[in-house]
C-alpha positions, 0 to 999 in steps of 0.5 A, spaced: 500 500 500 502 506 498 502 511 504 499 518 503 505 521 508 510 518 504 507 520 497 507 527 500 514 527 503 517 525 496 513 530 493 516 535 497 523 533 498 524 529 491 518 532 487 523 536 483 526 529 480 519 526 479 520 521 485 513 521 488 510 520 481 515 514 480 512 512 487 505 512 485 505 510 478 512 506 477 518 507 472 513 508 466 510 515 468 512 520 463 511 526 467 516 523 472 521 523 467 519 530 465 520 533 471 527 533 472 528 537 465 526 544 468 529 543 475 536 542 471 535 548 467 533 552 473 540 549 476 543 551 469 541 558 470 544 559 477 550 556 474 550 562 469 549 567 474 555 565 478 559 565 471 556 571 468 553 575 473 546 577 474 546 581 468 545 574 464 539 575 460 538 567 459 539 566 467 532 571 468 528 565 464 532 559 467 532 561 474 524 562 475 523 555 472 527 552 478 522 556 483 516 554 479 518 547 479 519 547 487 513 551 488 509 546 484 512 540 488 510 543 494 503 545 492 502 537 490 505 535 497 500 539 500 494 537 496 496 529 497 497 531 505 490 534 506 486 529 502 482 525 507 483 518 508 477 516 504 479 520 498 486 517 498 484 510 499 479 511 493 484 515 489 489 509 490 483 503 489 484 501 497 478 500 502 475 506 505 478 504 512 485 502 509 491 505 514 495 508 508 490 514 508 491 516 515 494 522 517 499 523 523 504 527 525 509 526 519 503 528 514 503 535 518 510 536 518 510 535 511 504 540 510 508 545 514 515 545 511 511 545 504 507 551 506 513 555 509 519 553 504 514 553 498 511 560 499 518 563 500 521 560 494 514 562 490 515 569 492 522 569 491 521 567 484 516 572 483 521 578 486 527 576 482 523 576 475 520 583 476 526 586 479 530 583 473 524 585 468 524 592 471 532 593 471 531 591 463 526 596 462 530 602 465 536 600 461 532 600 455 529 607 457 536 610 458 538 607 451 532 611 448 533 617 451 541 618 449 
């Protein structure tokens, strides 16, 4: 039986690599294999910032992909963790009173961590994108004024 708590834990801590998808659906899950792509592109954007500085425009596009992936995985963990026992067991095809869908302290801790870190990363991604967008607009305005 697939545990709701384990699924939520894997979605939060390993969701960027598709671990929760593989846990639930096996190694043949296409989305599980696609999730590492935006994660890798985001890490590549971070590496570009280290190499070329904050003015690298390609990193403006790539870094938010990492933040988006982490935020979506945190949201997925919250959705799984907040499912009722009956809904989880129906989703997985288990009897309604199966222990796999029970909520306990581990599930609550995953919800708290997902809310805290997921929200922080989402807000940081939004701020980073807007900051670089407006800096770019200011530079274009200066070029036009000259």
